[in-house]
Backbone as CSV, one residue per row, in Angstrom:
resi,resn,N_x,N_y,N_z,CA_x,CA_y,CA_z,C_x,C_y,C_z
1,UNK,-2.071,24.570,1.161,-1.567,25.639,1.890,-2.058,25.318,3.241
2,UNK,-1.349,25.243,4.307,-1.718,25.383,5.836,-2.406,26.507,6.332
3,UNK,-3.395,26.529,7.202,-4.008,27.572,7.677,-3.804,27.323,9.168
4,UNK,-3.600,28.590,9.860,-3.579,28.273,11.308,-4.211,29.380,12.000
5,UNK,-4.696,28.946,13.322,-5.474,30.009,14.086,-5.511,29.512,15.569
6,UNK,-5.666,30.439,16.346,-5.452,30.169,17.762,-6.843,29.393,18.286
7,UNK,-6.610,28.478,19.016,-7.533,27.359,19.620,-8.433,28.353,20.468
8,UNK,-8.084,29.428,20.916,-8.860,30.352,21.935,-9.926,30.946,20.961
9,UNK,-10.052,31.065,19.717,-10.899,31.493,18.873,-11.975,30.514,18.382
10,UNK,-11.662,29.261,18.731,-12.593,28.055,18.240,-13.682,28.143,19.003
11,UNK,-14.764,27.508,19.034,-15.997,27.324,19.961,-15.410,26.282,20.894
12,UNK,-16.281,26.229,22.216,-15.728,25.532,23.315,-15.617,24.129,23.035
13,UNK,-16.659,23.656,22.183,-16.809,22.097,21.995,-15.394,21.710,21.161
14,UNK,-15.102,22.357,20.064,-13.978,22.109,19.367,-12.582,22.238,20.330
15,UNK,-12.570,23.328,21.325,-11.582,23.330,22.059,-11.417,22.025,23.063
16,UNK,-12.427,21.604,23.437,-12.567,20.288,24.249,-12.050,19.151,23.183
17,UNK,-12.369,19.042,21.926,-11.782,17.977,21.281,-10.413,18.034,21.168
18,UNK,-9.776,19.147,20.757,-8.505,19.442,20.693,-7.703,19.183,21.923
19,UNK,-8.299,19.555,23.135,-7.601,19.328,24.345,-7.654,17.449,24.601
20,UNK,-8.714,16.993,24.260,-8.570,15.712,24.319,-7.477,14.880,23.368
21,UNK,-7.542,15.389,22.170,-6.648,14.902,21.014,-5.135,15.112,21.769
22,UNK,-4.941,16.135,22.369,-3.697,16.686,22.923,-2.982,15.781,23.980
23,UNK,-4.061,15.449,24.841,-4.007,14.593,26.087,-3.922,13.329,25.839
24,UNK,-4.645,12.820,25.093,-4.804,11.273,25.016,-4.575,10.567,23.571
25,UNK,-4.333,11.401,22.754,-4.231,11.066,21.131,-5.506,10.821,20.486
26,UNK,-6.423,11.006,21.131,-7.781,10.470,20.599,-7.920,11.517,19.214
27,UNK,-8.083,10.835,18.223,-8.647,11.143,16.778,-9.893,11.536,16.606
28,UNK,-10.424,12.699,16.064,-11.643,12.950,15.989,-11.881,13.092,14.138
29,UNK,-12.794,12.556,13.666,-12.978,12.817,12.291,-14.428,13.598,12.145
30,UNK,-14.267,14.471,11.180,-15.315,15.550,11.026,-15.937,15.318,9.709
31,UNK,-17.317,15.018,9.827,-18.260,14.570,8.678,-19.210,15.712,8.030
32,UNK,-19.285,15.635,6.880,-20.530,16.326,5.926,-20.987,15.380,5.191
33,UNK,-22.571,15.423,5.680,-23.300,14.372,4.970,-22.849,12.842,5.155
34,UNK,-22.456,12.581,6.479,-22.034,11.414,6.714,-20.866,11.039,6.160
35,UNK,-19.936,11.941,5.641,-18.804,11.418,4.949,-17.667,12.360,5.556
36,UNK,-16.548,11.642,5.695,-15.381,12.215,6.468,-14.798,13.357,5.612
37,UNK,-14.268,14.533,6.163,-14.030,15.461,5.389,-12.652,15.930,5.998
38,UNK,-12.459,15.693,7.339,-11.075,16.374,7.957,-11.112,15.182,9.109
39,UNK,-9.651,15.276,9.533,-9.481,14.406,10.868,-8.503,15.213,11.562
40,UNK,-8.688,15.269,12.911,-8.138,15.991,14.220,-7.170,14.935,14.608
41,UNK,-5.855,15.175,14.517,-4.731,14.229,15.014,-3.659,15.301,15.821
42,UNK,-3.143,14.718,16.745,-2.291,15.426,17.474,-1.186,16.009,16.579
43,UNK,-0.262,16.844,17.048,0.853,17.401,16.520,1.938,16.287,16.534
44,UNK,2.293,15.592,17.427,3.124,14.740,17.515,2.606,13.566,16.453
45,UNK,1.594,13.326,16.250,1.315,12.111,15.108,1.238,12.962,13.960
46,UNK,1.032,13.998,13.602,1.270,14.579,12.367,2.532,14.626,11.795
47,UNK,3.498,14.706,12.961,4.945,14.829,12.564,5.523,13.465,12.389
48,UNK,5.060,12.561,12.971,5.471,11.023,12.666,4.923,10.546,11.235
49,UNK,3.824,11.068,11.194,2.969,10.612,9.537,3.860,11.456,8.648
50,UNK,4.264,12.577,8.832,4.905,13.290,7.828,6.508,12.938,7.486
51,UNK,7.241,12.399,8.773,8.366,11.420,8.666,8.110,10.391,7.980
52,UNK,7.243,9.522,8.037,6.929,8.298,7.325,6.791,8.768,5.784
53,UNK,6.185,9.924,5.775,5.971,10.302,4.013,7.000,10.366,3.508
54,UNK,7.873,11.455,4.280,9.182,11.856,3.755,10.081,10.632,3.564
55,UNK,10.134,9.733,4.420,11.044,8.480,3.971,10.802,7.807,2.950
56,UNK,9.523,7.477,2.871,9.004,6.557,1.736,9.023,7.603,0.334
57,UNK,9.300,8.875,0.354,9.218,9.495,-0.857,10.914,9.849,-1.114
58,UNK,11.532,9.560,-0.159,13.287,9.541,-0.454,13.656,8.257,-1.189
59,UNK,13.989,8.218,-2.441,14.332,6.898,-3.123,15.558,6.461,-2.678
60,UNK,16.876,7.122,-2.557,17.759,6.749,-1.921,17.817,6.084,-0.543
61,UNK,17.306,6.965,0.386,16.946,6.438,1.643,16.344,5.194,1.649
62,UNK,15.053,4.882,0.941,14.377,3.865,0.945,15.073,2.627,0.310
63,UNK,16.134,2.865,-0.543,16.960,1.949,-1.263,18.041,1.311,-0.106
64,UNK,18.468,2.327,0.668,19.568,2.096,1.918,18.603,1.200,3.003
65,UNK,17.537,1.568,3.260,16.546,0.986,4.186,16.525,-0.665,3.776
66,UNK,15.985,-0.605,2.638,15.584,-2.106,1.874,17.015,-2.893,1.872
67,UNK,18.022,-2.353,1.488,19.462,-3.080,1.423,19.694,-3.450,2.967
68,UNK,19.382,-2.511,4.012,19.969,-3.080,5.413,19.084,-4.097,5.685
69,UNK,17.567,-3.998,5.335,16.740,-5.128,5.893,17.260,-6.401,5.255
70,UNK,17.646,-6.372,3.853,18.087,-7.746,3.313,19.242,-8.374,3.970
71,UNK,20.096,-7.226,4.418,21.275,-7.725,5.025,20.950,-8.343,6.307
72,UNK,19.899,-7.996,7.101,19.629,-8.569,8.370,19.018,-9.987,7.941
73,UNK,18.071,-9.926,6.888,17.603,-11.360,6.706,18.619,-12.469,6.473
74,UNK,19.605,-11.977,5.628,20.906,-12.855,5.328,21.723,-13.135,6.565
75,UNK,21.541,-12.633,7.339,22.352,-12.794,8.823,23.863,-11.794,8.732
76,UNK,23.782,-10.842,7.906,25.144,-10.320,7.348,24.904,-9.104,8.602
77,UNK,25.220,-9.440,9.581,25.448,-8.199,10.695,26.721,-8.568,11.665
78,UNK,26.781,-7.328,12.275,28.053,-7.468,13.157,27.404,-7.604,14.564
79,UNK,28.059,-8.194,15.479,27.656,-8.082,16.896,28.069,-6.668,17.670
80,UNK,27.225,-6.306,18.671,27.861,-4.941,19.162,29.161,-5.162,19.721
81,UNK,29.423,-6.127,20.007,31.086,-6.246,20.676,32.160,-6.063,19.702
82,UNK,31.882,-6.646,18.184,32.429,-6.428,17.164,32.339,-5.110,17.100
83,UNK,31.302,-4.078,16.766,31.432,-3.010,16.675,32.267,-1.941,17.520
84,UNK,32.189,-2.208,18.724,32.962,-1.567,19.953,34.152,-1.936,20.492
85,UNK,34.542,-2.986,19.551,35.744,-3.543,19.911,36.043,-4.147,21.305
86,UNK,34.952,-4.858,21.736,35.088,-5.183,23.336,35.267,-6.748,22.984
């Protein structure tokens, strides 16, 4: 289950980490006893990761992508001029 809270309720040092993440894409790993327990990533990076996972989990889409990649390897492609009728 996802949890949400307002960043203004976070301690100042955490707000600074979030700001840096948002502006520069810096990832921050939170540790407990020198072991990673959580990672702070930007919302855009999270969405990109979710999209990648969703594609990987979609068997029909994955099969279509694999077939398209195989066609490219075989050279079974149309030139853009052929597609546009130019």
